[in-house]
Steps between C-alpha positions, in 0.01 A plus 500: 500500500873557589745441218683234682181295547437505131859400411485213758179371340641516151813306597291224660264480205800457272570160641146371456485449117369715219133458562503592866746772435254642243225505766717687746618749226128573441428554870812727539392710204143536628626597846742752363213657299273491797746699703549748233129530448448552883746794474310644210163455666590660826234492771274277297752222538529530886442130554711364225836470664347250755344308211842490312671372815245223539531401141874486526493293810301227322748457220797527744350228706453264196866556399621431864329170502742368231231350284438622146127368474355776706657801327229544246229467763673748735520758214129456418420547880720807511317650196167438672626698803596788255162498321414862611818616347422301184173677451687836469789350307269396224386864447852569350582394137828464317431531123758292337562628151725271295741679278818425292752780488661469163803730440553599137866404392640560854762235544440319174431534138183558305452136410509417874243767571265343251558156650464616859164660402374199325600261785349712769161528325493125414545436874224738598256356247574149629435617868175651385381159352596336829359759756173662405534781761852600387534844351783683341606858442748602231640834390685633191334501154845377363457155638153464345658617173766237536228224524317639213812492281682194620232267626147605377336182615597572865391856447154387408488293827600804697219701336251246605613519867483878478148483378420261771617759766781267653788667309524865600676731250693762696670650191428857445867566382699316236769400759558575868716779397721771638300807595770764540701483173224434263333807358153603587388449141642140515317426818180616336579274205524197731140550600391573149652201329431263786137601515464440122672161523269387784198615312598339169634176634278433812203738484608679812416856567702744728232431766589138487872576564500786759838434659866602443706200616846645583650310812858485372512845331794697652337836515158670475482853359246740638342519158398147501160548667410752238601290207351177639181664605440643154567147352228330710717383782344510850734271690876467558693204630861585603775357725806732471468872558802638689638452842250698697197392698174495299153374593410165351190660331486855363381719233764609261421846371647660183560871437155550350320338796446152325522217745565130488448251794834342592542163686866506617631142516609441860673163445623421144325435165668152476359354824353158567211380702598390841432579875712811494224661278267536808743699701577727210131560465465606865778759449317638214165500689653694793593783260186513294216377725392257223433127531613420148853468356637418155774237474658480157669167468677296247852425381629804310763696323589198273131423487344185654192636674291319751578147601287200598636526849376854532153404403478198723650713783221758448236235520652348814546816706155633394363194693689587815233619746711753693642675186390754252326410169741414217339563167631435151407827317578769239567855625161646402303431806784616722537837325128556518530460881780757506287722292201469720717625785651779286440779760740325750809528273748778506623688196846505372589756232885477453743293305540145618870412468599737223864359529599133501871460509655453163170517296597823328858431428531120429512369144450848349475352145168349591381851623626664192319247292169556684509876478589498136231242439244706667603827323533318156144370532352836584688668211373234266149526611515884439644448158256230410204713610610791294551278198157354552337848506721666237571223256220253569753228601371216685578524878728198606314427820599134536865577450502773745303306754723183470812708558353681795433160652872404449605823683251432783635143532841650592353696781491190704642566843803278445577623151474885494662545842795271383462225759516216238781277350678528166218320312258767630718776337550310179130449450427879578773605255353284225147608574604861485670455168183351354298791651743764356486337157111473483427833660764668285340373177160623627643846545691492178199401293283764662741776445548405139123495448485850643801615294332367194235756546743784503542698167872537444471703187579880488404790284701527183625137504521349144267216432669155507442434140678830413829372661717315247581154607877575482454755762279290733654413838586137585342557842199283586171638394497592132243780480621683801867447410442679172348797688800512724739595216389869540480504891794658683720247683370567852138484396572191300615331816188587690272389234696175444482410862130563497453287198713219629251450778207489257374220278339663204286301251 
């Protein structure tokens, strides 16, 4: 159908009122899809152009008559003409996965992040009550922790929907974080602590959450497939990845040969449900040979999630006879389809966008805080482990875990790269100070426990009781101070420093 013909029809329909314009919009969307499908089908669609022309003529004639009562009838007759096309159209499916992209402290403060999360989830739960077929997919363990801590009642409702199967947890990482600056150890901790959280709070195993959801992450290091695969991840959802042509589906392979199955978003992760989805699906199908496409929809960044309009639109377009199936779904079925066709997908084994302008140089204080936090925690863990083995001191697992989680939170892709506002930096600085204080105390106590096991005496030293009180040093530590009266000055300093780090009974 020539473009001018379509525009003329749209212009005429605009003067017929909302209802008739809606019928014409439906017809034009169906015809556009039929043309694209004919191009995709090739020789199998040899007779379709003639059917499309006949269908168009019926609607055109109704508009030319000047009456509005015959538009709906003309569209129905046109769809009857296109029935052979409709049979093929209904072999294609758009899997509509509702999602709410929630940025952690991007352009706002922490209290607003909490409020946005709460309001988004409240909306989702209300939509689930209203529409039994509505499903939802949500990433990031951090948002579930927010609900647990700030609105436990709502969190319990979410857990019920998760158990029901309509709320899909897509959180294998604590946040949708930066994957270039964060250390490999820290990326492994994302998997470890998120897996623990999901098991303890929702009873979910790694097999229940096989996806790394990273659409807005600015870069994807080559080591990601190795780390993810060893943490039970099979699938990867991404959108960004550098300004070079990549297939929409591929295996991402790490240095050790580990692979994860990637779906590269071909539109955007904050999309909505509308006729443009069908044409986007055809582009995807031309490149992959599939008849299934994932459409992630929902208001995002500042939360929001799916809307009532999206759901109603999905129901409406699914009933159009010359159109693909529109299905409210989670991502699980779609990724299984990709996996079943695994031998079709190419392998990519290089960095995906190792540089995103400004990410390494902007807001360097945040980057310093992150690296110090990662290093402090590793040092503290080593010290606490030695103290546990040498001195029998209880290992502070909860303190270390909680502070690791705070470090992981700051990996969010609008925090660590430095693309947030002043409140973002302020919250990060305050969080780092708490981390430094807590972890510093863990390390201090551990080293003092170890030092307490060191014998600081020496051969020939007088017993403490043999040193007259008048000659006793005023330095802290009575017994040792008395011994130090007969120690050469340099040796005294060494022993004093050692003792200052010890807490002796």
